C-alpha positions in Angstrom: -136.3 227.2 -38.6 -136.4 224.7 -41.4 -133.5 222.9 -39.9 -135.4 222.5 -36.6 -138.4 221.1 -38.5 -136.1 218.6 -40.4 -134.6 217.6 -37.0 -138.1 217.2 -35.6 -139.2 215.1 -38.6 -136.2 212.8 -38.2 -136.9 212.4 -34.5 -140.5 211.5 -35.1 -139.5 209.1 -37.9 -136.8 207.4 -35.8 -139.1 207.2 -32.8 -141.8 205.6 -35.0 -139.4 203.2 -36.5 -138.0 202.4 -33.1 -141.4 201.5 -31.7 -142.4 199.6 -34.8 -139.1 197.7 -34.8 -139.5 196.8 -31.1 -143.0 195.6 -31.7 -141.9 193.5 -34.7 -139.0 192.0 -32.8 -141.2 191.2 -29.8 -143.8 189.7 -32.0 -141.3 187.7 -33.9 -139.7 186.3 -30.7 -143.0 185.5 -29.3 -144.1 183.6 -32.4 -140.7 181.8 -32.6 -140.8 180.8 -29.0 -144.4 179.6 -29.2 -143.7 177.5 -32.3 -140.5 176.0 -30.9 -142.3 175.2 -27.6 -145.3 173.6 -29.5 -143.0 171.5 -31.7 -140.9 170.4 -28.6 -144.1 169.5 -26.7 -145.5 167.5 -29.7 -142.1 165.7 -30.1 -142.0 164.9 -26.4 -145.5 163.5 -26.4 -144.7 161.4 -29.5 -141.6 160.0 -27.8 -143.5 159.4 -24.5 -146.2 157.4 -26.3 -143.7 155.3 -28.1 -141.7 154.7 -24.9 -144.8 153.6 -23.0 -145.7 151.2 -25.9 -142.2 149.8 -26.0 -142.0 149.4 -22.2 -144.5 146.5 -22.5 -142.0 144.6 -24.7 -139.2 144.8 -22.2 -140.0 141.4 -20.5 -140.1 139.7 -24.0 -136.8 141.3 -24.9 -135.2 140.1 -21.6 -136.7 136.6 -22.1 -135.4 136.5 -25.7 -132.0 137.6 -24.6 -131.8 134.9 -21.8 -133.1 132.2 -24.2 -130.6 132.9 -26.9 -127.8 133.2 -24.3 -126.0 136.0 -26.1 -124.9 139.3 -24.7 -126.5 141.4 -27.4 -129.5 139.7 -29.1 -130.4 140.5 -32.7 -132.3 143.8 -33.1 -134.6 142.4 -35.8 -136.1 139.2 -36.9 -136.2 137.7 -40.4 -138.6 140.2 -41.9 -136.5 143.1 -40.9 -138.3 144.5 -37.8 -139.6 143.4 -34.4 -143.1 142.0 -34.4 -144.3 143.8 -31.2 -147.1 146.3 -30.7 -145.0 149.4 -30.6 -144.2 149.0 -34.4 -147.4 150.8 -35.2 -146.0 153.9 -33.6 -142.4 153.6 -34.8 -141.3 156.1 -37.4 -138.1 156.0 -39.6 -136.5 159.1 -37.9 -136.8 157.4 -34.5 -134.6 155.0 -32.5 -135.5 152.6 -29.7 -133.4 150.9 -27.1 -134.2 148.5 -24.2 -131.9 148.2 -21.2 -132.0 145.9 -18.1 -131.9 147.2 -14.5 -128.1 147.4 -14.7 -128.1 149.6 -17.7 -127.0 146.8 -20.1 -128.6 147.2 -23.6 -130.8 144.3 -24.5 -132.1 145.3 -27.9 -132.5 148.2 -30.3 -134.5 149.3 -33.3 -134.0 152.0 -35.9 -130.9 153.9 -37.1 -131.2 157.1 -35.1 -129.8 155.9 -31.8 -128.2 158.0 -29.0 -124.5 157.4 -28.4 -124.6 159.0 -24.9 -124.4 157.0 -21.7 -127.6 155.8 -20.2 -129.1 158.0 -17.5 -130.8 155.6 -15.0 -133.9 157.7 -14.4 -136.6 159.5 -16.2 -134.7 161.9 -18.4 -135.1 164.2 -21.4 -132.1 165.5 -23.2 -131.1 167.3 -26.4 -128.0 165.8 -28.0 -126.7 167.0 -31.3 -129.6 166.9 -33.8 -131.5 164.5 -31.6 -134.1 164.5 -28.8 -133.8 161.6 -26.3 -136.3 160.3 -23.7 -135.4 157.7 -21.1 -138.1 156.1 -18.8 -137.7 153.4 -16.2 -139.9 150.3 -16.5 -141.3 148.8 -13.3 -143.1 145.5 -12.7 -146.5 145.4 -11.0 -144.8 145.0 -7.7 -142.8 148.2 -8.3 -139.6 146.2 -9.0 -137.3 147.9 -11.5 -137.2 145.8 -14.6 -135.1 148.1 -16.8 -135.2 151.2 -19.0 -136.5 152.2 -22.4 -134.7 154.9 -24.3 -136.4 156.6 -27.3 -134.6 159.0 -29.6 -135.7 161.0 -32.6 -133.8 163.0 -35.2 -134.4 166.7 -35.0 -132.7 167.6 -38.3 -136.0 168.1 -40.1 -137.4 170.1 -37.2 -134.2 172.3 -37.0 -134.4 173.0 -40.7 -138.1 174.0 -40.4 -137.2 176.3 -37.4 -134.4 177.8 -39.4 -136.7 178.5 -42.3 -139.2 180.0 -39.8 -136.4 182.3 -38.5 -135.5 183.4 -42.0 -139.1 184.0 -42.8 -139.7 186.0 -39.6 -136.5 188.1 -40.2 -137.3 188.7 -43.9 -140.9 189.5 -43.1 -139.9 191.8 -40.3 -137.4 193.6 -42.5 -140.0 194.1 -45.2 -142.6 195.3 -42.6 -140.0 197.7 -41.1 -139.2 199.1 -44.5 -142.9 199.6 -45.4 -143.5 201.0 -42.0 -140.6 203.5 -42.5 -142.0 204.6 -45.8 -145.5 205.0 -44.3 -144.1 206.7 -41.2 -142.1 209.2 -43.4 -145.2 210.1 -45.3 -147.4 210.4 -42.2 -144.7 212.5 -40.4 -144.3 214.8 -43.4 -148.1 215.2 -43.7 -148.5 215.9 -40.0 -145.7 218.5 -39.9 -146.8 220.2 -43.1 -149.3 222.6 -41.4 -146.6 223.5 -38.8 -144.0 224.1 -41.6 -146.5 226.3 -43.4 -147.2 228.3 -40.3 -143.5 228.8 -39.7 -143.1 229.9 -43.3 -145.9 232.4 -42.9 -144.4 233.6 -39.6 -141.0 234.1 -41.2 -142.6 235.9 -44.1 -144.6 238.1 -41.7 -141.5 238.8 -39.6 -139.5 239.8 -42.7 -142.3 241.9 -44.1 -143.1 243.6 -40.8 -139.4 244.3 -40.1 -138.9 245.7 -43.6 -142.0 248.0 -43.3 -141.1 249.2 -39.9 -137.7 250.5 -41.1 -139.1 253.4 -42.9 -141.3 255.0 -40.1 -138.4 254.4 -37.6 -136.1 256.2 -40.0 -138.5 259.1 -40.2 -138.8 259.3 -36.4 -135.1 259.2 -35.9 -134.5 261.8 -38.5 -137.1 264.1 -37.1 -135.6 263.8 -33.6 -132.1 264.5 -34.9 -133.4 267.6 -36.7 -135.1 268.8 -33.5 -132.0 268.2 -31.5 -129.9 270.1 -34.0 -132.0 273.2 -33.2 -132.1 273.3 -29.4 -133.3 276.9 -29.4 -136.6 275.7 -30.8 -137.1 273.0 -28.2 -138.5 273.8 -24.8 -136.1 272.7 -22.0 -138.7 270.5 -20.4 -138.9 268.5 -23.7 -135.2 267.7 -24.0 -135.4 264.6 -21.9 -138.5 263.5 -23.8 -136.6 263.8 -27.1 -133.7 261.8 -25.7 -136.1 259.1 -24.6 -137.7 259.0 -28.1 -134.2 258.8 -29.7 -133.1 256.0 -27.4 -136.4 254.0 -28.0 -136.1 254.6 -31.7 -132.5 253.2 -31.7 -133.6 250.2 -29.7 -136.5 249.6 -32.0 -134.3 250.0 -35.1 -131.8 247.4 -33.7 -134.7 245.0 -33.0 -136.1 245.4 -36.5 -132.7 244.8 -38.0 -132.1 241.7 -35.9 -135.5 240.3 -36.7 -135.0 241.0 -40.4 -131.6 239.3 -40.3 -133.0 236.2 -38.5 -136.0 236.0 -40.8 -133.8 236.1 -43.9 -131.3 233.5 -42.5 -133.6 231.0 -40.9 -133.4 227.7 -42.8 -130.5 228.8 -45.0 -127.6 228.6 -42.6 -125.4 226.7 -45.0 -126.1 228.8 -48.1 -126.7 232.4 -47.1 -123.1 233.5 -47.0 -122.8 236.3 -49.5 -118.9 236.3 -49.7 -116.6 233.6 -48.4 -113.0 234.6 -47.8 -110.0 233.0 -46.1 -109.3 235.8 -43.6 -107.0 236.2 -40.6 -109.3 236.0 -37.6 -106.7 237.6 -35.2 -106.7 240.8 -37.3 -110.5 240.8 -37.4 -110.7 240.4 -33.6 -108.2 243.3 -33.1 -110.3 245.6 -35.2 -113.4 244.7 -33.1 -111.5 245.2 -29.9 -110.3 248.7 -31.0 -114.0 249.7 -31.6 -114.9 248.7 -28.0 -112.0 250.3 -26.3 -113.8 253.6 -25.7 -116.8 251.8 -24.2 -114.5 249.7 -22.0 -112.6 252.8 -20.8 -115.8 254.5 -19.9 -116.6 251.6 -17.5 -112.9 251.2 -16.5 -113.0 247.7 -17.8 -109.7 246.1 -18.9 -109.7 244.2 -22.1 -106.9 241.6 -22.3 -106.0 239.8 -25.5 -104.1 236.6 -26.3 -104.5 236.1 -30.1 -102.6 233.4 -32.0 -101.0 235.0 -35.1 -102.2 233.9 -38.6 -105.4 232.2 -37.4 -107.2 231.9 -40.7 -110.8 230.8 -41.2 -113.1 230.7 -44.1 -116.2 232.8 -43.9 -118.1 236.0 -44.5 -116.1 238.8 -42.9 -119.2 240.9 -42.2 -121.1 238.1 -40.5 -118.0 237.0 -38.5 -117.5 240.6 -37.4 -121.1 240.7 -36.2 -120.7 237.4 -34.3 -117.7 238.6 -32.3 -119.2 242.1 -31.9 -122.2 240.6 -30.2 -120.1 238.4 -27.9 -117.7 241.2 -26.9 -120.5 243.7 -26.5 -122.4 241.2 -24.4 -119.4 240.7 -22.2 -118.8 244.4 -21.7 -122.5 245.0 -21.0 -122.7 242.5 -18.1 -119.3 243.2 -16.6 -119.3 245.7 -13.8 -116.9 248.7 -13.6 -113.2 247.8 -13.0 -113.9 244.4 -14.4 -111.9 242.4 -16.9 -112.7 240.9 -20.3 -110.3 238.4 -21.9 -110.3 237.6 -25.6 -108.1 234.7 -26.8 -107.7 232.8 -30.0 -105.8 229.5 -30.3 -105.2 227.1 -33.2 -105.8 223.3 -32.9 -105.5 220.6 -35.6 -108.7 221.5 -37.4 -110.2 224.4 -35.5 -109.7 228.0 -34.4 -111.0 228.4 -30.9 -112.0 231.9 -29.7 -112.8 232.5 -26.1 -114.5 235.6 -24.7 -114.3 235.6 -20.9 -115.6 238.1 -18.4 -115.8 238.3 -14.6 -119.3 239.8 -14.7 -122.6 238.8 -13.1 -122.6 235.3 -14.7 -125.5 233.0 -15.5 -127.2 230.4 -13.3 -126.6 226.8 -14.2 -130.3 226.1 -14.9 -130.3 229.0 -17.5 -127.3 227.9 -19.5 -129.4 225.9 -22.0 -131.5 229.0 -22.7 -128.9 231.6 -23.4 -129.1 231.2 -27.2 -132.9 231.3 -27.3 -134.4 234.4 -28.9 -135.5 237.2 -26.6 -134.3 235.3 -23.6 -132.8 237.4 -20.8 -132.1 235.8 -17.4 -133.9 237.3 -14.5 -133.3 239.2 -12.4 -129.7 240.1 -13.0 -129.7 240.4 -16.8 -133.1 241.8 -16.9 -131.9 245.0 -15.3 -129.9 245.9 -18.4 -131.5 248.5 -20.5 -129.7 247.7 -23.7 -130.4 244.8 -26.0 -133.5 242.8 -26.8 -132.2 239.2 -26.4 -131.3 238.4 -30.0 -127.5 239.0 -30.0 -126.6 235.5 -28.9 -129.2 233.8 -31.1 -127.7 235.7 -34.1 -124.2 234.7 -33.0 -125.1 231.1 -32.9 -126.8 231.2 -36.3 -123.7 232.8 -37.8 -121.4 230.2 -36.2 -123.5 227.4 -37.5 -123.6 228.9 -41.0 -119.8 228.7 -40.9 -119.8 225.0 -39.9 -118.9 226.0 -36.3 -120.5 226.2 -33.0 -120.7 228.2 -29.7 -120.6 226.9 -26.2 -120.9 228.7 -22.9 -119.8 228.0 -19.3 -120.7 230.3 -16.4 -120.9 230.7 -12.7 -123.4 233.0 -11.2 -121.6 236.0 -9.7 -118.2 234.9 -11.1 -118.5 235.5 -14.9 -119.0 233.7 -18.2 -117.0 232.3 -21.0 -118.2 231.9 -24.5 -116.2 229.7 -26.8 -116.5 229.8 -30.6 -115.0 226.9 -32.7 -114.6 227.6 -36.4 -112.9 225.3 -39.0 -109.4 226.4 -39.7 -108.5 227.5 -43.3 -105.3 226.3 -44.9 -105.7 228.7 -47.8 -104.5 232.2 -46.8 -106.2 235.3 -48.2 -107.9 233.5 -51.1 -111.4 234.0 -52.3 -113.4 230.7 -52.1 -116.0 230.4 -54.8 -119.6 229.7 -53.6 -121.1 226.6 -55.1 
């Protein structure tokens, strides 16, 4: 049960971290996009204001170019800049260019100039590390006079955005780590009452099972003594004694199964009392020999196909119980004149044991429930008188304690196949010390 609680704790923790991480990523992206959009809008407004101011100087630039009679007039005068109104808005990281209606550059100012061809229309573009705005300039009569192109270096802005990205990523990582620590603590605290209740339930199950063994033993012994002296029993009470003996055996088996599960819950990896490297094919043959009389009574044929020298590491008593439960389950739900096939094959790292029958089968919607405790499919399996629904749960627990697993496939009315995978052992008949 503790393994299920640990799994639940990890699921809650990962779910919490997933939600928190998604929220942090969404928040970070929203903040990043908002800041980038705000910076871009502010930059575009600054370029637009400068372009509008410089547009009023285009006639003067054209006149100066015609007066000097040169193709490209000087970009500055004697004091190093152009004495026109847009100078109050001009900044060092900006560049400014004037063009005539044919796209010929008439003048320029600044060092950060675009080297891309002029686009003869209102245009905003992002070149490498530069934002460029081009606007057409018209006379009062709507005649096109030329163009003004303003550019500004975005190196500083890019560096600021990169620092923002690193800051958001670092802050998000720190927030995620702190959230993980907090979520772990909260998850642990929230599951603590559940874990305590499970511990009390396990302890109660173990104590109750242990205490019930003694009275059941007394009842069984008393019935056996009465049956051993039939002359003292009234003939009308014989069937009653048989019913008491059968119920006592069933209760004893239930108590033993509950006690085993209570002792092994949460300790699947460490409750093996003796670990041996043993031949699984020989163990299966011994189990099959035990069930032959039961199979003959129901005229069931048991077929075997066991690979020789199939060694596994494990507790022989628990492995015997595992395959006893599976084979007994197959015989119980296989009708007369049916067939049960037990096979064992070796793969690279696993020994695969299959127990197949052509019995009543299990419905597809019930396959996920077959290993649950006390589960018995209705109505077919519910008609069986033997068993209490713990055999497959015990088999799964034993397989997992041996680092293996059990799977099942079945078709209703056609039979079932239980497949057990156990790690193969490369050490033959050697005792493995328990650490």
